[in-house]
C-alpha positions as CSV (number, residue, x, y, z in Angstrom):
1,M,-3.1,5.4,21.9
2,I,-6.2,4.2,19.9
3,V,-5.4,3.0,16.4
4,T,-8.1,2.5,13.9
5,G,-8.4,1.7,10.2
6,G,-8.5,-1.3,8.0
7,G,-10.5,-3.3,5.5
8,T,-7.7,-3.4,3.2
9,G,-3.9,-3.9,3.4
10,G,-3.5,-0.5,2.1
11,H,-5.0,0.9,5.4
12,T,-3.9,-1.8,7.7
13,Y,-0.2,-2.2,7.1
14,P,0.7,1.5,7.5
15,A,-1.1,1.4,10.9
16,L,0.9,-1.7,11.8
17,T,4.2,-0.1,10.6
18,T,3.4,3.0,12.7
19,I,2.8,0.8,15.8
20,T,6.1,-1.0,15.3
21,T,8.0,2.2,14.9
22,L,6.3,4.0,17.8
23,R,7.2,0.9,20.1
24,A,10.8,1.1,18.9
25,R,11.1,4.8,19.6
26,L,9.6,4.6,23.1
27,A,11.6,1.6,24.0
28,E,14.7,3.8,23.6
29,T,13.5,5.6,26.6
30,G,12.4,2.6,28.6
31,A,8.8,3.2,27.9
32,E,6.0,1.2,26.1
33,P,2.8,2.5,24.5
34,E,-0.6,1.3,25.7
35,L,-2.4,0.5,22.5
36,L,-5.9,-0.4,21.5
37,W,-6.8,-1.3,17.8
38,V,-10.4,-0.7,17.0
39,G,-11.8,-2.3,13.9
40,V,-14.3,-4.8,12.5
41,R,-14.7,-8.3,13.8
42,D,-13.0,-11.1,11.7
43,S,-11.2,-8.6,9.5
44,L,-7.7,-8.1,8.2
45,E,-7.0,-5.7,10.9
46,A,-8.3,-8.0,13.6
47,K,-5.8,-10.7,12.3
48,I,-3.0,-8.3,12.1
49,A,-3.6,-6.8,15.5
50,A,-3.6,-10.3,17.0
51,R,-0.3,-11.1,15.3
52,A,1.3,-7.8,16.5
53,G,0.1,-8.4,20.1
54,V,-2.1,-5.4,20.1
55,P,-5.3,-5.6,22.0
56,F,-8.3,-5.4,19.7
57,K,-12.0,-4.1,20.1
58,A,-14.5,-4.7,17.5
59,I,-17.3,-2.3,16.5
60,V,-19.9,-2.4,13.7
61,T,-19.7,0.2,10.8
62,G,-21.4,0.9,7.6
63,K,-20.2,1.8,4.1
64,L,-21.5,4.5,1.7
65,R,-21.4,2.9,-1.7
66,R,-21.5,5.3,-4.6
67,S,-22.9,2.7,-7.1
68,T,-26.4,3.1,-8.4
69,N,-26.8,-0.7,-8.5
70,P,-30.1,-1.6,-6.7
71,R,-28.3,-4.1,-4.5
72,D,-25.7,-1.6,-3.4
73,L,-28.5,1.0,-2.6
74,L,-30.3,-1.6,-0.5
75,R,-27.1,-2.3,1.3
76,N,-26.6,1.5,2.0
77,V,-29.9,1.6,3.6
78,V,-29.0,-1.2,5.9
79,D,-25.6,0.3,6.7
80,A,-27.2,3.7,7.4
81,F,-28.6,2.0,10.6
82,R,-25.4,0.4,11.5
83,I,-23.3,3.7,11.5
84,P,-25.0,5.3,14.6
85,L,-24.5,2.1,16.5
86,G,-20.8,2.1,15.6
87,V,-20.5,5.8,16.7
88,L,-22.2,4.9,20.1
89,Q,-19.8,1.9,20.4
90,A,-16.8,4.2,19.6
91,V,-17.9,6.8,22.2
92,A,-18.2,4.2,24.8
93,I,-14.6,2.9,24.1
94,A,-13.0,6.4,24.0
95,G,-14.9,7.3,27.2
96,R,-13.7,4.1,28.9
97,T,-10.1,4.1,27.8
98,K,-9.4,7.9,27.8
99,P,-6.7,7.8,25.1
100,A,-4.0,10.5,24.9
101,V,-4.2,10.4,21.1
102,V,-6.0,8.6,18.3
103,L,-4.6,7.6,15.0
104,S,-6.8,6.5,12.0
105,T,-5.3,5.2,8.6
106,G,-8.6,5.1,6.7
107,G,-11.4,2.9,5.9
108,Y,-15.0,3.3,7.0
109,V,-14.2,1.8,10.4
110,S,-12.2,5.0,11.1
111,V,-15.2,7.3,11.0
112,P,-16.8,6.4,14.4
113,I,-13.6,6.6,16.4
114,G,-12.7,9.9,14.6
115,L,-16.0,11.3,15.6
116,A,-15.6,10.1,19.2
117,A,-12.1,11.6,19.5
118,R,-13.6,14.9,18.5
119,L,-16.5,14.6,21.0
120,F,-14.0,14.0,23.9
121,G,-11.4,16.6,22.7
122,V,-8.9,13.9,22.1
123,P,-6.0,14.8,19.6
124,Y,-6.8,13.0,16.5
125,L,-4.5,12.3,13.6
126,L,-5.6,10.8,10.3
127,H,-3.3,9.4,7.7
128,E,-4.1,9.2,3.9
129,Q,-2.2,6.8,1.8
130,T,-3.5,7.7,-1.7
131,L,-3.2,10.8,-3.7
132,S,-6.7,11.9,-3.4
133,L,-8.5,11.5,0.0
134,G,-11.0,8.7,0.3
135,L,-14.5,9.6,1.3
136,A,-14.1,8.7,4.9
137,N,-11.0,10.8,5.3
138,R,-12.6,13.8,3.5
139,I,-15.2,13.6,6.2
140,L,-12.6,13.2,9.1
141,A,-10.2,15.9,7.8
142,R,-12.7,18.5,9.1
143,V,-12.4,17.3,12.7
144,A,-8.7,16.2,12.7
145,T,-6.0,17.8,14.8
146,R,-3.5,16.8,12.1
147,V,-3.9,15.5,8.6
148,L,-0.9,13.4,7.5
149,L,-0.6,13.0,3.8
150,S,1.6,10.6,1.6
151,H,2.1,13.2,-1.3
152,E,2.6,16.9,-1.8
153,S,-0.1,16.9,-4.4
154,S,-2.6,15.5,-1.8
155,L,-2.8,19.0,-0.3
156,A,-5.1,20.2,-3.1
157,H,-7.6,17.5,-2.1
158,V,-7.8,18.3,1.5
159,P,-10.7,20.6,2.6
160,A,-9.5,24.3,2.5
161,R,-9.9,24.8,6.3
162,S,-8.0,21.7,7.0
163,R,-4.8,22.5,5.0
164,E,-3.1,24.5,7.7
165,R,-3.3,21.3,9.8
166,S,-1.8,19.1,7.1
167,V,1.6,17.8,6.9
168,V,3.2,15.5,4.2
169,T,4.8,12.6,6.1
170,G,4.9,9.9,3.3
171,N,3.3,6.5,3.6
172,P,4.7,4.2,6.3
173,I,6.6,1.2,4.8
174,R,7.4,-2.0,6.6
175,P,11.1,-1.8,7.7
176,E,11.9,-5.1,6.3
177,I,11.1,-3.9,2.8
178,L,14.0,-1.3,3.2
179,A,16.5,-4.0,4.5
180,G,16.6,-6.3,1.5
181,D,19.9,-7.9,0.2
182,R,20.5,-8.2,-3.5
183,A,22.8,-11.2,-3.2
184,N,20.4,-13.1,-1.0
185,G,17.6,-12.3,-3.5
186,L,19.5,-13.8,-6.4
187,A,20.8,-16.7,-4.4
188,A,17.2,-17.6,-3.1
189,F,16.0,-18.5,-6.6
190,G,19.3,-19.4,-8.3
191,L,19.4,-16.3,-10.3
192,D,22.4,-15.4,-12.5
193,P,23.9,-12.1,-11.3
194,A,25.2,-11.3,-14.8
195,V,21.6,-11.4,-16.4
196,P,19.1,-8.6,-15.8
197,F,16.3,-9.5,-13.4
198,V,12.7,-8.6,-13.7
199,L,10.2,-9.0,-10.8
200,V,6.6,-9.3,-11.8
201,T,3.7,-9.0,-9.1
202,G,0.1,-8.3,-9.1
203,G,0.0,-8.1,-5.3
204,A,-0.8,-10.8,-2.8
205,A,-3.8,-12.0,-4.8
206,G,-2.2,-11.7,-8.2
207,A,-3.5,-9.8,-11.1
208,R,-4.9,-11.7,-14.0
209,Q,-4.4,-8.8,-16.5
210,I,-0.7,-8.7,-15.8
211,N,-0.4,-12.6,-15.9
212,Q,-2.1,-12.8,-19.3
213,M,0.1,-10.0,-20.6
214,L,3.2,-11.6,-19.4
215,T,2.2,-15.1,-20.8
216,A,2.2,-13.8,-24.3
217,V,5.6,-12.2,-24.1
218,L,7.8,-14.6,-22.2
219,P,9.4,-16.3,-25.2
220,D,10.4,-12.9,-26.6
221,V,11.9,-11.4,-23.4
222,L,13.5,-14.2,-21.6
223,P,16.4,-14.3,-23.9
224,H,17.3,-10.8,-22.4
225,C,16.4,-11.4,-18.8
226,Q,15.3,-13.6,-16.0
227,I,11.9,-13.3,-14.3
228,V,10.5,-14.1,-10.9
229,H,6.7,-13.9,-11.1
230,Q,4.2,-13.7,-8.2
231,C,1.0,-14.7,-10.0
232,G,-1.6,-15.3,-7.2
233,S,-3.3,-18.4,-6.1
234,L,-6.0,-18.3,-8.7
235,D,-3.7,-18.4,-11.8
236,I,-0.9,-20.5,-10.4
237,A,-1.9,-23.8,-12.2
238,E,-2.3,-22.0,-15.4
239,M,1.0,-20.1,-15.1
240,R,2.8,-23.4,-14.2
241,Q,1.6,-24.9,-17.4
242,V,3.0,-21.8,-19.2
243,A,6.3,-22.4,-17.6
244,A,6.3,-26.1,-18.5
245,G,5.8,-25.1,-22.2
246,L,8.7,-22.7,-22.4
247,P,11.6,-23.7,-24.7
248,P,14.2,-25.8,-22.8
249,G,16.9,-23.1,-23.2
250,L,14.6,-20.5,-21.6
251,A,12.8,-22.4,-19.0
252,H,15.3,-21.9,-16.2
253,R,15.0,-18.2,-16.5
254,Y,11.4,-18.2,-15.3
255,R,10.2,-18.8,-11.8
256,V,6.5,-18.6,-10.9
257,L,4.9,-18.6,-7.5
258,D,1.5,-18.0,-6.1
259,F,2.9,-15.9,-3.3
260,I,6.3,-14.5,-2.3
261,H,6.9,-14.7,1.4
262,D,9.9,-13.6,3.4
263,E,12.1,-13.4,0.2
264,L,10.2,-10.2,-1.1
265,P,12.6,-7.6,0.4
266,D,15.6,-9.4,-1.1
267,L,13.9,-9.9,-4.4
268,L,13.0,-6.2,-4.6
269,A,16.6,-5.3,-3.8
270,A,17.8,-7.4,-6.5
271,A,15.3,-6.4,-9.2
272,D,16.5,-4.4,-12.1
273,I,12.9,-3.8,-13.2
274,V,9.7,-4.3,-11.3
275,I,6.3,-4.7,-13.1
276,A,3.4,-4.2,-10.7
277,R,0.1,-2.6,-9.9
278,S,0.1,1.0,-8.7
279,G,-1.6,0.7,-5.2
280,A,-0.6,3.1,-2.5
281,G,1.6,0.6,-0.7
282,T,3.2,-0.7,-3.7
283,V,4.0,2.9,-5.0
284,A,5.4,3.9,-1.5
285,E,7.8,0.8,-1.5
286,L,9.0,1.1,-5.0
287,T,9.7,4.8,-4.7
288,A,11.4,4.5,-1.3
289,L,13.6,1.8,-2.8
290,G,14.2,3.8,-6.0
291,K,13.2,1.0,-8.4
292,T,12.8,1.2,-12.1
293,C,9.1,0.2,-12.5
294,V,6.5,-0.5,-15.1
295,L,3.0,0.2,-13.5
296,V,-0.2,-1.4,-14.8
297,P,-3.0,0.2,-12.8
298,Y,-5.9,-1.8,-11.6
299,P,-8.7,-0.3,-13.8
300,Y,-11.5,-0.5,-11.1
301,S,-9.7,1.1,-8.0
302,A,-11.7,3.4,-6.0
303,G,-11.8,6.9,-7.6
304,G,-9.2,5.7,-10.1
305,E,-6.7,6.2,-7.5
306,Q,-4.2,3.7,-9.1
307,R,-4.3,5.4,-12.5
308,V,-3.7,8.8,-10.7
309,A,-0.6,7.4,-8.9
310,A,0.8,5.7,-12.1
311,R,0.2,8.8,-14.1
312,T,1.9,11.1,-11.6
313,L,5.0,9.1,-11.5
314,A,5.0,8.5,-15.2
315,A,4.8,12.3,-15.7
316,Q,8.0,12.8,-13.6
317,G,9.9,10.2,-15.5
318,A,9.8,7.8,-12.4
319,A,7.8,5.0,-14.0
320,V,6.4,3.6,-17.3
321,M,2.5,3.5,-17.1
322,L,0.7,0.8,-19.2
323,D,-3.1,1.6,-19.1
324,G,-6.2,1.4,-21.2
325,A,-5.3,0.7,-24.9
326,E,-1.6,0.7,-24.0
327,A,-2.0,-2.3,-21.5
328,T,-1.3,-4.9,-24.1
329,P,1.3,-7.7,-24.5
330,E,2.8,-5.8,-27.4
331,Q,3.5,-2.7,-25.3
332,L,4.7,-4.7,-22.4
333,R,7.2,-6.5,-24.8
334,H,8.4,-3.3,-26.2
335,T,8.7,-1.7,-22.7
336,I,10.6,-4.4,-21.1
337,R,13.0,-4.9,-24.1
338,A,13.6,-1.0,-24.4
339,L,14.3,-0.8,-20.7
340,L,16.6,-3.8,-20.7
341,A,18.5,-2.1,-23.7
342,D,19.0,1.1,-22.0
343,P,20.6,0.9,-18.5
344,A,21.0,4.8,-18.5
345,R,17.4,5.3,-18.8
346,R,16.7,2.7,-16.1
347,A,19.1,4.6,-13.8
348,A,17.3,7.9,-14.6
349,M,14.0,6.4,-13.8
350,A,15.3,4.9,-10.6
351,H,16.7,8.2,-9.4
352,A,13.4,10.0,-10.3
353,A,11.5,7.3,-8.3
354,A,13.8,7.8,-5.3
355,G,13.2,11.5,-5.3
356,Y,9.5,10.8,-5.0
357,G,9.9,8.2,-2.2
358,R,9.9,8.7,1.6
359,P,11.7,5.9,3.4
360,D,11.4,7.7,6.7
361,A,7.6,8.0,6.5
362,A,6.9,6.0,9.5
363,D,9.4,8.1,11.6
364,R,7.6,11.2,10.5
365,V,4.3,9.9,11.4
366,V,5.5,8.8,14.9
367,A,7.1,12.2,15.5
368,E,3.7,13.9,14.7
369,I,1.9,11.5,17.1
370,L,4.3,12.2,19.9
371,A,4.3,16.0,19.2
372,V,0.5,16.1,19.4
373,A,0.3,13.8,22.5
374,A,2.8,16.0,24.3
375,R,0.8,19.2,23.8
376,R,-2.3,17.7,25.3
């Protein structure tokens, strides 16, 4: 199988999780898949493939930027000459390896391999993580054997002639995320099991907007809860100063880190409330776990996808969304205190989130891969 997709963690980690699940499934029968990951040199996907022991082949690719900024327009012209070269490289790779199936998880690097799969008549599956299809996947959906979607509502965004080839699988989630232990999460940071626990994260890089909102409300909410905060490397010095300035009676209830490593699954299991961005991977994890969450969408996500995801969950009672004029310290303070004071509401939100989640997404994607490959 050729795997392609990357550029961001949102594209790369679902591919990695699918590979891991496929290997485990075939190992049950004594078999092992022969894999090749095609991506961009010195990229996230190149690092992840090396870490996972998957052979990697680099190709060049271009990106179509929808900005009218003169610099972006010039970069579009340059990339217009890179795309045909990437397609030729992809054709050469597909012709040489003769894959049984191709899987792509999005990003512009997936376009050349998708077109090469179509040229050679190789079964081709694409997976979309977000509610609305990205530009690359809108192009590739027209040639895909199967279009794998993370959400039912995504069907409306699939080209009409591709809908009969579409199936909702969910977004593959790292298996370790689903295996967290509440007691371990509390013990790792010396948290009190009797005090509600709020986990705050802006993702691996942090989110300054969330950090600043939280800074303003810590003295008001810490009497009612304890917080572990992943703030990102850029703001860690500032947030440590904030922590040092807390009243002595509250300081022990706030832990700040630049990045949460292996403890994340256990902390997620322990959290009574999670405050986070609403990227596709984050939403998939929080809903699969059935967590009560407050979502602060990244305002500049491509196509406003984070706003769409947060709004969808909020409309179903599965999250609280703080966006635009409502993304203020005052609203965050009110939301945290209201949720802490209302366990029944938290339980209802968690139940609604779980109804939206698909913890078996990786198994569903692998089933589609094996079914398509078997029919070849």
